[in-house]
BATI-371723 format. One line per field, with one value per residue (C-alpha): residue in one letter; z, y, x; residue number from 1. Coordinates in Angstrom, 3 decimals, padded with zeros to 6 digits, m for minus. Example, Ala and Ser with C-alpha at 12.3 -4.5 7.8 and 13.67 -1.06 7.14 Angstrom:
! residues 2
residu <- [A;S]
pz <- [007.800;007.140]
py <- [m004.500;m001.060]
px <- [012.300;013.670]
num <- [1;2]
! end
This chain:
! residues 370
residu <- [M;E;S;A;S;P;V;P;R;D;F;F;G;M;N;A;Q;L;L;E;Q;V;A;E;K;G;K;L;G;Y;V;D;N;S;A;A;Q;I;A;G;L;G;I;G;F;V;R;S;S;F;N;W;A;A;V;E;P;N;P;P;A;N;G;Q;H;S;Y;D;F;S;T;I;D;G;W;V;S;V;L;A;K;H;H;L;R;W;L;V;A;V;K;G;G;P;I;P;A;W;A;A;D;Q;Q;A;A;R;A;G;C;G;T;N;S;P;P;A;R;D;S;D;Y;A;S;L;V;R;A;L;A;E;R;Y;G;S;G;G;S;F;W;S;D;H;P;D;L;P;S;E;P;I;T;Q;Y;E;I;W;N;E;P;N;F;G;R;L;W;C;P;R;P;D;P;A;A;Y;A;R;L;Y;L;A;A;R;A;A;I;H;E;V;D;P;K;G;R;V;L;L;G;G;L;A;S;F;R;T;D;E;S;G;P;P;A;K;M;S;V;Q;T;F;L;R;Q;A;V;K;G;E;P;S;L;P;R;K;V;D;A;V;A;V;H;P;Y;G;A;T;P;D;D;V;L;T;V;L;A;W;L;R;S;T;L;D;S;V;D;M;S;D;V;A;M;S;A;D;E;V;G;W;H;T;M;G;E;L;G;V;P;P;V;P;E;A;Q;R;A;H;D;F;T;V;V;T;P;G;I;A;L;S;G;C;D;M;T;G;L;A;A;H;T;W;I;T;T;E;Q;R;P;N;Y;P;E;D;W;Y;G;M;A;D;P;S;T;G;E;P;Y;A;S;A;K;A;Y;G;D;Q;V;K;A;L;E;E;G;K;Q;V;T;A;T;P;K;V;C;K]
pz <- [052.975;055.166;053.960;053.175;051.294;047.546;046.126;042.749;039.607;038.904;042.114;040.559;037.880;036.053;035.001;031.325;030.330;027.857;026.405;025.593;023.785;021.714;020.833;019.670;017.194;015.734;017.028;018.155;017.735;020.453;022.618;022.102;023.316;026.419;027.110;026.960;029.471;031.791;031.648;032.341;035.724;036.749;036.397;035.607;034.557;032.957;033.922;031.568;030.347;026.661;024.284;024.509;021.940;019.372;020.190;019.986;018.165;017.328;019.583;019.465;016.516;017.270;020.676;019.186;020.119;017.566;018.649;016.809;018.851;016.104;017.867;021.193;019.542;018.788;022.376;023.876;021.352;022.404;026.098;025.635;023.630;026.767;029.154;030.503;031.408;030.930;033.971;032.129;033.868;032.043;032.651;029.329;028.515;026.601;026.845;023.518;023.395;022.739;025.936;028.244;030.864;029.137;032.303;033.090;029.504;029.697;032.913;030.912;031.877;028.299;028.074;031.872;032.128;033.673;031.424;031.059;031.072;033.081;030.318;027.749;030.095;031.090;027.419;026.849;029.715;028.715;025.191;026.635;028.696;025.733;023.614;026.029;029.198;030.086;027.102;025.051;021.270;020.908;022.305;020.018;017.084;017.977;018.963;018.224;021.200;024.842;026.464;028.937;029.415;031.395;034.946;036.519;035.352;037.097;037.039;036.354;037.906;041.030;041.027;044.311;042.465;040.625;037.924;036.833;037.816;036.748;037.992;041.415;042.801;043.033;045.182;044.684;040.906;040.934;043.043;040.509;037.689;039.490;040.164;036.578;035.207;037.604;036.674;032.951;033.307;035.513;033.021;030.512;032.735;036.162;037.255;036.462;039.452;039.173;041.041;042.661;042.268;042.114;044.958;045.457;049.084;050.186;053.957;053.936;051.761;049.711;047.590;045.037;042.164;041.508;044.222;046.391;048.479;051.267;050.915;054.012;052.807;049.338;050.513;053.170;050.682;048.061;050.541;051.623;047.991;047.311;050.597;048.834;047.696;050.478;049.659;045.941;045.687;044.395;045.509;045.938;043.997;045.997;045.279;048.441;047.452;050.068;050.379;051.785;051.877;055.516;054.496;051.771;054.234;056.764;054.097;053.201;056.810;057.008;053.812;055.273;058.431;056.347;054.343;057.584;058.926;056.047;056.351;053.783;056.152;053.899;050.737;049.457;048.159;045.168;045.364;041.617;041.643;043.775;042.785;042.999;040.574;040.095;039.076;039.829;042.903;043.497;047.165;048.019;046.844;043.995;044.799;042.985;040.972;043.402;046.281;044.268;043.634;047.363;048.087;045.787;047.546;050.795;049.669;047.406;050.135;052.556;050.537;049.450;053.037;054.728;056.052;054.617;052.425;049.191;045.752;043.795;043.477;040.351;040.163;038.566;035.784;032.940;030.827;030.873;028.406;030.559;028.855;031.241;034.185;036.524;035.643;037.936;035.803;033.189;035.653;037.107;034.348;035.452;032.017;029.354;027.014;024.027;024.467;026.882;029.065;032.696;035.219;038.587;040.171;037.737;038.294;042.065;041.812;039.623;042.039;044.866;042.682;041.779;045.372;046.627;043.869;044.924;048.561;049.535;051.732;051.529;054.830;057.760;056.815;059.679;058.903;058.843;059.201;062.120]
py <- [m032.950;m031.194;m030.686;m027.226;m025.763;m025.748;m022.375;m021.619;m021.483;m017.892;m016.840;m017.400;m015.249;m014.376;m010.935;m010.826;m007.209;m007.931;m010.903;m008.679;m006.280;m009.208;m010.023;m006.430;m006.979;m009.963;m012.671;m014.856;m018.163;m017.155;m015.899;m019.130;m021.219;m019.059;m019.092;m022.895;m022.968;m020.522;m022.453;m025.646;m024.213;m024.197;m020.425;m018.820;m015.256;m013.135;m009.492;m006.847;m003.344;m002.416;000.428;002.993;005.165;002.371;001.496;005.121;007.228;010.040;012.181;011.752;013.419;015.178;013.505;010.010;007.781;005.368;002.312;m000.227;m003.428;m005.594;m006.264;m006.792;m009.356;m011.549;m011.329;m012.199;m015.018;m016.735;m016.378;m017.733;m020.694;m021.759;m020.896;m017.839;m014.642;m011.206;m008.944;m005.657;m002.887;000.242;002.444;004.179;002.397;004.724;007.276;009.016;012.583;014.007;012.393;013.345;016.067;018.885;020.325;016.934;016.546;019.925;018.737;015.984;013.165;012.157;008.791;008.512;011.559;011.005;011.587;015.154;014.120;011.336;010.951;009.831;007.166;006.061;005.687;003.510;001.114;000.961;m000.037;m002.742;m004.097;m003.983;m005.970;m008.358;m008.381;m010.717;m010.776;m008.760;m008.610;m010.351;m013.584;m013.577;m012.788;m015.784;m018.653;m021.108;m019.829;m020.760;m017.822;m016.350;m012.768;m010.100;m010.205;m007.771;m004.263;m002.450;001.331;002.583;001.105;002.414;005.796;006.623;006.644;009.787;007.790;006.302;009.134;011.877;014.251;013.501;011.467;013.183;011.010;013.115;013.146;009.408;008.792;010.690;008.674;005.390;006.229;007.358;004.208;001.921;003.454;003.087;m000.569;m001.536;m000.058;m002.754;m005.438;m005.370;m008.481;m006.983;m006.344;m002.914;m002.772;000.368;000.561;m001.376;000.449;000.490;m000.454;002.777;003.300;006.896;009.964;011.030;014.173;012.510;012.756;010.529;011.358;008.506;008.672;006.197;003.938;005.478;009.076;008.203;006.440;009.014;011.854;009.887;009.324;012.970;013.999;011.459;010.420;007.787;005.900;003.247;002.160;001.920;000.203;m003.374;m004.403;m002.896;m004.199;m004.109;m004.832;m006.314;m006.591;m007.604;m009.071;m012.358;m014.200;m013.168;m009.547;m009.882;m011.308;m008.593;m005.968;m007.721;m007.588;m003.905;m003.191;m004.932;m002.827;000.320;m000.353;m001.033;002.356;004.237;002.526;m000.163;m003.120;m004.783;m004.254;m007.225;m007.071;m008.609;m009.072;m008.777;m008.132;m010.326;m011.314;m011.010;m010.003;m012.068;m009.292;m005.589;m003.543;m002.160;m001.311;m004.996;m007.183;m009.669;m013.338;m016.378;m018.386;m021.315;m018.977;m017.368;m020.789;m021.481;m018.069;m018.736;m022.065;m020.151;m016.990;m018.599;m020.507;m017.697;m015.196;m017.578;m018.692;m015.395;m014.541;m011.025;m011.208;m011.838;m012.237;m013.046;m013.410;m012.789;m013.609;m010.992;m011.709;m014.253;m012.892;m009.909;m008.994;m010.112;m007.654;m004.969;m006.556;m003.586;m002.904;m005.013;m004.617;m006.784;m009.680;m010.423;m012.929;m016.438;m018.035;m017.998;m015.085;m016.979;m020.362;m019.680;m022.549;m021.942;m021.420;m023.199;m020.283;m020.626;m024.377;m023.898;m021.385;m023.783;m026.673;m024.599;m023.365;m026.912;m028.126;m025.271;m025.831;m029.468;m028.502;m029.673;m027.713;m028.606;m026.977;m025.416;m021.823;m019.533;m016.716;m013.314;m011.387;m012.102]
px <- [013.343;010.811;007.248;005.911;002.966;003.683;004.708;003.057;005.178;004.121;005.882;009.319;010.911;014.089;015.255;016.152;016.669;019.455;017.584;014.603;016.947;018.229;014.616;014.069;016.924;015.079;017.428;014.542;016.372;018.829;015.964;014.011;016.944;017.312;013.577;013.607;016.464;014.683;011.421;013.351;014.329;010.665;010.321;006.972;007.749;010.444;010.985;012.309;011.697;011.396;012.190;009.386;011.182;010.958;007.350;006.169;008.788;006.368;004.179;000.413;m001.324;m004.604;m004.566;m004.217;m001.272;000.183;002.185;004.319;004.433;005.919;009.233;007.444;005.141;008.156;009.381;006.001;005.517;008.731;007.920;004.403;005.674;007.558;004.705;006.481;004.639;006.159;006.489;006.876;008.796;007.653;010.652;010.990;014.198;014.775;012.013;011.269;012.575;009.109;007.718;010.591;010.457;012.314;013.822;015.324;016.494;018.247;019.920;021.591;019.235;018.493;016.733;016.523;014.263;010.825;007.812;006.593;002.931;001.343;m001.241;001.359;002.663;m000.839;m001.787;001.272;000.563;m003.101;m002.037;000.230;m002.658;m005.038;m002.595;m000.863;m002.969;m005.812;m008.177;m005.665;m005.810;m002.438;m003.888;m006.926;m004.619;m002.409;m004.722;m001.909;000.099;m000.466;m002.236;000.255;m000.947;000.831;m000.475;002.030;002.881;005.744;005.568;009.111;012.240;013.976;012.222;013.997;017.350;018.402;020.164;016.831;014.442;016.797;018.100;016.573;013.671;010.293;007.999;004.856;005.294;005.909;002.796;000.693;002.228;001.567;m002.072;m002.667;m001.038;m002.905;m006.243;m005.491;m004.452;m007.377;m009.831;m008.882;m007.307;m008.976;m007.087;m003.678;m001.400;000.228;003.540;004.884;008.648;010.790;012.428;016.177;016.846;018.491;018.358;019.621;019.160;022.185;022.362;024.633;025.031;023.287;020.781;019.520;016.359;015.708;012.688;011.120;011.568;010.332;007.188;006.361;006.623;004.688;001.845;001.981;001.583;m001.180;m002.865;m004.994;m001.891;m001.751;m005.314;m004.644;m001.269;m001.623;001.878;005.348;008.342;011.585;015.231;016.780;020.416;022.974;026.446;025.128;021.803;021.391;021.919;019.270;016.753;017.563;016.894;013.645;012.437;013.394;011.464;008.413;008.589;009.065;005.911;004.056;005.181;003.511;000.114;000.947;000.826;m001.765;000.310;002.302;005.878;007.630;011.404;011.865;015.613;017.858;021.363;025.119;027.858;031.014;033.457;033.898;033.014;029.513;029.035;029.413;032.305;031.915;031.363;032.770;030.259;030.353;029.518;026.732;025.206;025.245;023.743;020.775;020.275;019.802;018.016;015.396;013.538;014.395;012.362;009.617;008.972;009.858;006.419;006.877;003.751;005.608;004.026;007.167;010.918;013.014;016.709;018.939;019.793;019.844;022.713;025.055;027.773;030.753;033.095;034.379;036.234;035.731;032.078;029.855;026.710;028.452;028.752;025.324;024.547;023.598;024.064;026.760;025.936;027.363;025.713;022.835;024.040;022.989;025.750;025.802;023.902;020.988;020.878;020.929;018.105;016.140;016.662;015.210;012.351;011.335;011.612;009.427;006.875;006.666;006.151;009.614;011.973;015.641;016.651;014.857;014.044;013.007;010.569;012.263;008.982;006.671]
num <- [1;2;3;4;5;6;7;8;9;10;11;12;13;14;15;16;17;18;19;20;21;22;23;24;25;26;27;28;29;30;31;32;33;34;35;36;37;38;39;40;41;42;43;44;45;46;47;48;49;50;51;52;53;54;55;56;57;58;59;60;61;62;63;64;65;66;67;68;69;70;71;72;73;74;75;76;77;78;79;80;81;82;83;84;85;86;87;88;89;90;91;92;93;94;95;96;97;98;99;100;101;102;103;104;105;106;107;108;109;110;111;112;113;114;115;116;117;118;119;120;121;122;123;124;125;126;127;128;129;130;131;132;133;134;135;136;137;138;139;140;141;142;143;144;145;146;147;148;149;150;151;152;153;154;155;156;157;158;159;160;161;162;163;164;165;166;167;168;169;170;171;172;173;174;175;176;177;178;179;180;181;182;183;184;185;186;187;188;189;190;191;192;193;194;195;196;197;198;199;200;201;202;203;204;205;206;207;208;209;210;211;212;213;214;215;216;217;218;219;220;221;222;223;224;225;226;227;228;229;230;231;232;233;234;235;236;237;238;239;240;241;242;243;244;245;246;247;248;249;250;251;252;253;254;255;256;257;258;259;260;261;262;263;264;265;266;267;268;269;270;271;272;273;274;275;276;277;278;279;280;281;282;283;284;285;286;287;288;289;290;291;292;293;294;295;296;297;298;299;300;301;302;303;304;305;306;307;308;309;310;311;312;313;314;315;316;317;318;319;320;321;322;323;324;325;326;327;328;329;330;331;332;333;334;335;336;337;338;339;340;341;342;343;344;345;346;347;348;349;350;351;352;353;354;355;356;357;358;359;360;361;362;363;364;365;366;367;368;369;370]
! end
């Protein structure tokens, strides 16, 4: 093996959206087993959204918000037990009806509507930081747990995709939301990294439905709407999907050059969704599990050592339902949803993670960004 500078454990993550939903249902034994398996791969953080509608079902009364974090406490407790941090993607997932933009709701967007008021969203992320961030009340309330506070807060998910910022992306509105959320988080957790995105890697604009906005168009319009944005972005989360590892790295280099073109050359990126599905068609063909394992062997060091100013990498995703043969979203899972046993792809990812953390490089990995 070739020598390389060690990559810190907190660089590596695993998406676990479905696992967090299982935790919300109180099935913490299942979640604990999976968390132990994830931690055993050498991973430092787990990325997921959560159910805003359950945490805050009612609108604020007399300007005061009221939150119920009881189900989230269980989730964070299990992660902390295994020395895993939570990268929280605050997407709504679902957004409560009272907080949703009513025009979007009338357009049939439902739970994928953006928030009507930035202030409601900012209050939510501030409450998350106050409870689970550095110095948060959760950690003082649970001195028996290892302190693994949230250090990364992701503002929405794929806001340049009309399916998730429905009915169509609005870069200026998103920029205002990001800045309001960042200010609220930094008031109580100055060390917290607030991620813009994560951006879907669209290269062209498509009217849809669902509407798709290219990364370049989205960022340019966001900066036009809020000129201070490039100076205030902590990092940008990106989703460089591709049919092959080389395609993923090509997308990553293109994303880096795109950020540079909108005065964000000093802004780091986090590739917090990278993966392949094993069944169904979704723009790119499915790959067999053995091929997926090989692909993670190539792409993991490729991203970590890319020279693209990366702050993290999260494989997508721990488990999926594996039910509908023609629905690709059911087949990104890297572990058996029944037993939690890691598949070959998860093990291959973990092998690379551990090698990189030890400063070992299995194969020569050229930088894709200069």
